[in-house]
C-alpha positions as CSV (number, residue, x, y, z in Angstrom):
1,M,39.6,-0.6,-65.2
2,V,41.9,0.8,-67.8
3,P,42.5,4.6,-67.8
4,A,41.3,6.7,-70.7
5,G,43.8,6.5,-73.6
6,C,45.1,3.1,-72.5
7,E,42.3,1.0,-74.1
8,N,44.5,-0.1,-77.0
9,A,47.7,-0.3,-75.1
10,V,49.7,-3.6,-75.2
11,P,50.5,-4.7,-71.7
12,P,54.0,-5.9,-70.8
13,R,54.3,-9.5,-71.7
14,K,55.5,-11.0,-68.4
15,P,54.7,-8.6,-65.5
16,S,56.0,-9.8,-62.2
17,T,56.4,-8.4,-58.7
18,P,59.7,-8.2,-56.8
19,D,60.7,-11.3,-54.7
20,R,59.8,-9.4,-51.5
21,D,58.1,-6.1,-50.7
22,P,60.5,-3.2,-51.0
23,R,61.4,-1.3,-47.9
24,E,62.6,1.8,-49.7
25,I,61.7,3.0,-53.2
26,L,63.6,5.6,-55.2
27,V,61.8,7.3,-58.1
28,I,64.1,9.0,-60.5
29,K,62.4,11.7,-62.5
30,P,64.2,15.0,-62.1
31,S,62.7,16.9,-65.0
32,S,61.0,18.4,-66.9
33,L,57.9,20.1,-65.5
34,G,55.5,18.3,-67.9
35,D,57.3,15.0,-67.5
36,V,57.1,15.2,-63.7
37,V,53.3,15.8,-63.9
38,H,53.0,12.8,-66.3
39,T,54.6,10.6,-63.7
40,L,52.4,11.5,-60.7
41,P,49.6,8.9,-61.3
42,A,52.2,6.1,-61.8
43,V,54.0,7.0,-58.5
44,A,50.7,7.0,-56.7
45,L,50.1,3.5,-57.9
46,L,53.5,2.4,-56.6
47,K,52.9,3.8,-53.2
48,R,49.4,2.3,-53.0
49,R,50.9,-1.1,-53.9
50,W,53.5,-0.8,-51.2
51,P,52.2,1.7,-48.6
52,D,54.8,0.7,-45.9
53,A,57.7,1.4,-48.2
54,H,59.5,4.8,-47.8
55,L,59.3,6.5,-51.2
56,H,61.9,9.0,-52.2
57,W,61.6,11.1,-55.4
58,L,64.8,12.5,-57.0
59,I,63.8,15.8,-58.6
60,N,65.3,19.1,-59.8
61,P,64.9,21.9,-57.3
62,E,62.8,24.1,-59.5
63,W,60.1,21.4,-59.8
64,A,60.1,20.2,-56.2
65,P,57.2,22.5,-55.4
66,L,55.0,20.1,-57.5
67,L,55.5,17.4,-54.8
68,E,54.5,19.6,-51.8
69,G,51.8,17.9,-49.8
70,N,51.9,14.8,-52.0
71,P,50.6,11.9,-49.8
72,Y,52.5,9.3,-51.9
73,V,55.9,10.9,-51.6
74,D,57.7,10.6,-48.3
75,E,60.8,12.6,-49.3
76,A,61.7,14.8,-52.2
77,I,65.5,14.6,-52.9
78,L,66.9,17.6,-54.7
79,F,69.0,16.7,-57.7
80,P,72.0,19.0,-58.3
81,R,71.5,19.3,-62.0
82,Q,74.0,22.1,-62.6
83,E,76.8,20.3,-60.7
84,L,76.3,17.0,-62.7
85,R,75.8,18.5,-66.2
86,G,78.1,17.6,-69.2
87,G,81.1,15.4,-69.3
88,R,82.6,16.7,-66.1
89,G,79.3,16.2,-64.4
90,L,79.4,12.5,-65.3
91,L,82.7,12.2,-63.3
92,R,81.0,13.7,-60.3
93,I,78.0,11.4,-60.3
94,A,79.7,8.5,-58.6
95,P,80.9,10.4,-55.4
96,W,77.5,12.3,-55.3
97,A,75.6,9.0,-55.6
98,R,77.7,7.4,-52.9
99,G,76.9,10.2,-50.6
100,L,73.2,9.8,-51.3
101,R,73.4,6.1,-50.7
102,G,74.8,6.9,-47.2
103,R,71.3,8.1,-46.2
104,V,69.0,6.4,-48.7
105,R,69.0,2.6,-49.1
106,P,66.5,1.8,-51.9
107,D,65.9,-1.8,-52.7
108,L,63.6,-0.8,-55.6
109,I,64.5,2.0,-58.0
110,V,62.1,3.1,-60.7
111,D,63.9,5.1,-63.5
112,F,61.2,7.1,-65.2
113,Q,63.8,9.4,-66.8
114,G,65.4,6.7,-69.0
115,L,68.8,8.3,-69.7
116,L,72.4,7.2,-69.1
117,R,72.8,9.6,-66.1
118,S,69.6,8.4,-64.4
119,A,70.4,4.7,-64.9
120,L,73.9,5.2,-63.6
121,I,72.6,6.9,-60.5
122,A,70.2,4.1,-60.0
123,R,72.9,1.5,-60.2
124,L,75.2,3.4,-57.8
125,C,72.4,3.9,-55.2
126,L,70.9,0.4,-55.3
127,V,71.5,-1.8,-52.3
128,D,72.6,-5.4,-52.7
129,G,69.8,-7.6,-53.8
130,G,67.7,-4.7,-55.0
131,Q,66.2,-4.2,-58.5
132,I,66.0,-1.4,-61.0
133,V,63.1,-1.1,-63.4
134,G,62.8,1.2,-66.4
135,M,61.7,1.5,-70.0
136,G,62.8,-1.1,-72.4
137,D,63.4,1.6,-75.1
138,A,65.2,4.0,-72.8
139,R,68.0,6.0,-74.5
140,E,71.7,6.2,-74.2
141,G,72.2,2.6,-73.2
142,A,70.2,3.0,-70.0
143,P,68.4,-0.4,-70.3
144,F,71.8,-2.2,-69.7
145,F,71.6,-1.0,-66.1
146,Y,68.0,-2.4,-65.5
147,H,67.0,-5.7,-64.0
148,R,63.5,-5.3,-65.4
149,K,62.7,-3.7,-68.7
150,A,59.1,-2.6,-69.4
151,D,57.8,-3.6,-72.9
152,M,56.8,-0.2,-74.3
153,R,55.0,-1.5,-77.4
154,G,51.6,0.2,-77.7
155,F,52.3,2.7,-75.0
156,D,52.4,6.1,-76.9
157,H,51.3,8.8,-74.6
158,A,53.8,10.0,-72.0
159,V,51.4,9.1,-69.1
160,D,50.9,5.6,-70.5
161,R,54.7,5.1,-70.8
162,C,54.9,5.6,-67.1
163,F,52.1,3.1,-66.6
164,A,54.0,0.6,-68.6
165,I,56.8,0.6,-66.1
166,V,54.4,0.2,-63.2
167,A,52.6,-2.7,-65.0
168,A,56.0,-4.4,-65.5
169,L,56.1,-4.7,-61.7
170,G,52.7,-6.5,-61.7
171,I,50.7,-3.5,-60.5
172,P,47.3,-3.1,-62.1
173,I,46.5,0.3,-63.6
174,S,43.2,1.1,-61.9
175,Q,40.9,4.0,-61.7
176,P,40.6,6.6,-60.4
177,L,43.9,8.1,-61.5
178,E,45.4,10.5,-59.0
179,W,47.2,13.8,-59.8
180,P,48.1,15.0,-56.3
181,L,49.3,18.5,-57.2
182,P,49.4,21.3,-54.5
183,E,46.7,23.8,-54.1
184,G,48.9,26.7,-55.0
185,Q,48.7,30.3,-53.8
186,P,47.1,33.4,-55.3
187,P,49.3,36.1,-56.8
188,A,49.5,39.2,-54.6
189,G,46.6,41.4,-55.1
190,F,44.8,39.1,-57.6
191,A,41.0,39.2,-57.7
192,E,39.4,35.9,-58.4
193,T,36.3,37.6,-59.8
194,P,35.1,38.3,-62.5
195,P,35.7,34.9,-64.2
196,F,38.8,34.8,-66.4
197,V,40.4,32.9,-69.2
198,L,44.0,32.0,-68.5
199,L,46.1,32.3,-71.6
200,H,49.6,30.7,-71.7
201,P,50.8,31.6,-75.2
202,F,54.6,31.1,-75.1
203,A,56.8,28.0,-74.6
204,R,60.5,27.3,-74.7
205,G,60.4,24.7,-77.3
206,T,61.1,25.9,-80.9
207,G,57.9,26.4,-82.9
208,K,55.5,25.7,-80.0
209,S,54.6,29.3,-79.1
210,L,52.0,31.6,-80.5
211,S,53.3,34.9,-81.8
212,A,52.8,38.0,-79.8
213,A,50.6,39.3,-82.6
214,D,48.4,36.1,-82.5
215,A,48.1,36.4,-78.7
216,T,47.0,40.0,-79.0
217,I,44.4,39.1,-81.7
218,L,43.0,36.4,-79.4
219,C,42.8,38.7,-76.4
220,R,41.1,41.4,-78.5
221,A,38.6,39.0,-80.0
222,L,37.6,37.8,-76.5
223,A,36.9,41.3,-75.2
224,P,35.2,42.2,-72.9
225,M,35.9,38.7,-71.4
226,R,38.7,39.0,-68.8
227,V,42.0,37.4,-70.0
228,V,44.9,36.7,-67.7
229,L,48.3,36.2,-69.4
230,A,50.8,33.9,-67.7
231,G,54.1,32.2,-68.3
232,R,57.6,33.2,-69.2
233,S,58.6,35.1,-72.3
234,E,60.8,37.9,-73.6
235,E,58.0,38.8,-75.9
236,S,55.1,41.1,-74.8
237,V,51.5,41.3,-75.7
238,A,50.0,44.7,-76.5
239,P,48.2,46.2,-73.5
240,L,44.4,45.8,-73.7
241,G,41.6,46.8,-71.4
242,N,40.4,43.2,-70.8
243,V,43.9,41.8,-70.2
244,E,45.9,41.3,-67.0
245,D,49.5,40.7,-67.9
246,L,51.2,38.4,-65.4
247,L,54.0,37.3,-67.8
248,N,57.2,36.7,-65.9
249,R,55.4,37.6,-62.7
250,T,54.1,34.3,-61.2
251,S,55.7,31.5,-59.3
252,L,54.9,27.8,-60.0
253,A,52.6,27.8,-57.0
254,E,50.8,30.9,-58.2
255,L,50.4,29.4,-61.7
256,I,48.8,26.3,-60.3
257,W,46.4,28.4,-58.3
258,L,45.4,30.4,-61.4
259,I,44.9,27.1,-63.4
260,R,42.6,25.7,-60.7
261,R,40.4,28.8,-60.8
262,A,40.3,29.8,-64.4
263,A,37.0,29.5,-66.2
264,F,39.0,28.1,-69.1
265,V,42.7,27.6,-69.8
266,V,44.3,28.1,-73.3
267,S,47.9,26.9,-73.6
268,V,50.4,25.9,-76.1
269,D,52.1,22.6,-75.6
270,S,54.2,23.2,-72.5
271,G,54.6,22.2,-68.8
272,P,51.8,24.5,-67.7
273,M,49.5,22.9,-70.2
274,H,50.2,19.5,-68.7
275,I,49.4,20.9,-65.2
276,A,46.1,22.1,-66.5
277,A,45.4,18.8,-68.2
278,A,46.0,17.1,-64.8
279,L,43.7,19.5,-62.9
280,T,40.8,20.3,-65.3
281,S,39.0,19.4,-68.5
282,R,38.4,23.1,-69.1
283,L,41.4,23.3,-71.4
284,L,42.3,24.0,-75.0
285,A,45.8,22.8,-75.8
286,I,47.2,24.3,-79.0
287,H,49.6,22.0,-80.8
288,T,51.7,23.2,-83.7
289,W,54.2,20.4,-84.7
290,T,54.0,18.2,-81.6
291,D,51.8,15.1,-81.6
292,P,48.9,15.2,-79.1
293,R,48.7,11.4,-79.1
294,E,52.0,11.5,-77.3
295,Y,52.0,14.8,-75.5
296,G,48.5,16.2,-75.6
297,P,46.0,16.4,-72.7
298,Y,45.4,13.1,-71.1
299,Q,41.8,13.8,-70.0
300,P,39.5,12.8,-72.8
301,E,37.2,15.8,-72.3
302,A,39.9,18.4,-72.8
303,W,40.1,20.1,-76.1
304,I,43.0,20.2,-78.7
305,W,43.7,22.5,-81.6
306,K,45.8,20.7,-84.2
307,D,46.3,21.1,-88.0
308,G,43.3,23.5,-88.3
309,A,41.0,21.1,-86.5
310,L,39.3,21.4,-83.0
311,F,38.6,18.2,-81.3
312,Q,38.5,16.5,-77.8
313,A,41.5,14.6,-76.6
314,G,39.5,11.4,-76.5
315,A,39.2,11.5,-80.3
316,R,42.9,10.7,-80.6
317,R,43.2,12.3,-84.0
318,D,46.2,11.5,-86.1
319,G,48.9,14.1,-85.3
320,A,50.7,14.8,-88.5
321,N,53.7,17.2,-88.2
322,R,52.2,20.1,-90.1
323,Q,52.4,23.6,-88.7
324,P,49.6,25.7,-90.1
325,A,48.7,29.1,-88.7
326,V,46.3,28.9,-85.7
327,D,43.0,30.6,-86.5
328,M,42.6,33.0,-83.5
329,S,39.1,34.0,-84.5
330,A,38.0,30.4,-84.5
331,V,39.6,29.8,-81.1
332,A,37.9,32.9,-79.7
333,Q,34.5,31.8,-81.1
334,F,35.0,28.4,-79.5
335,L,35.8,29.9,-76.1
336,R,32.7,32.1,-76.2
337,T,30.7,28.9,-76.4
338,Q,32.5,27.5,-73.3
339,V,32.7,30.5,-71.0
340,A,29.7,32.5,-69.9
341,L,30.2,36.2,-70.1
């Protein structure tokens, strides 16, 4: 079976398996939060194909909690991003990678990051006779380091792009897809009842966030429905009787717990939105200028607000790069149809 959203994807032209089963696999995908989440189903397929291989995942320390309890990852290797940043960081990659190779001996390296730094690390860590696979359209000259280059034509969504790499290794993309995220933990003193809408209104990317005023309007329009604010922001939302403000007060584990238990999640295009998309179809993703065909919720039942229209992800609407104001009253009206007061 082909996963939702992959029906029209063009498969790699000549998929093939390695000459022998790998003993150790190194997955390179250190960041970002959303990109790590997008990679989870593909890594599950890798491990299911070679269950006896020891699978390592190179990941930034702040995102390592996403891999806790993952049955397909034998070891999370923390990537010292701060030490290896910039031009000077490139000079430190070789000695760091040699040290890593002293304890990790991968004969198959899958570079899901697709940048010069990740490809260089792959080449430095690879054992003799091993292979590196990555995206054929990877940036910064990374494909020059690969032994196998996945044909990316027709693979648009970030999740599908990860599947293209797996398919290049001759692994079928089969259902059910797996998103093995941790259970999370409740914020201190948080009451699970009454039911709540989780609102994640702010993102780091330019132009992705709601304004504080829009978030306030939405919260007020949802009253008396309970709304929990989450995420990181220097902005604040006006205090309201139906709102619990957890901005800048939750860990990643706590955010995952809240997403799992929310009656509905409303989020701008961000890492937390992609966590929600992996865990539930009770999601409304608000896209301003980003294209939901590439970065929207992967589950077809999830909802998207884009260009003044409300539709389910399975509709795959054309994502023109317009940025109209988001109609908070329409969003509130929609949520009232989805969440029982």
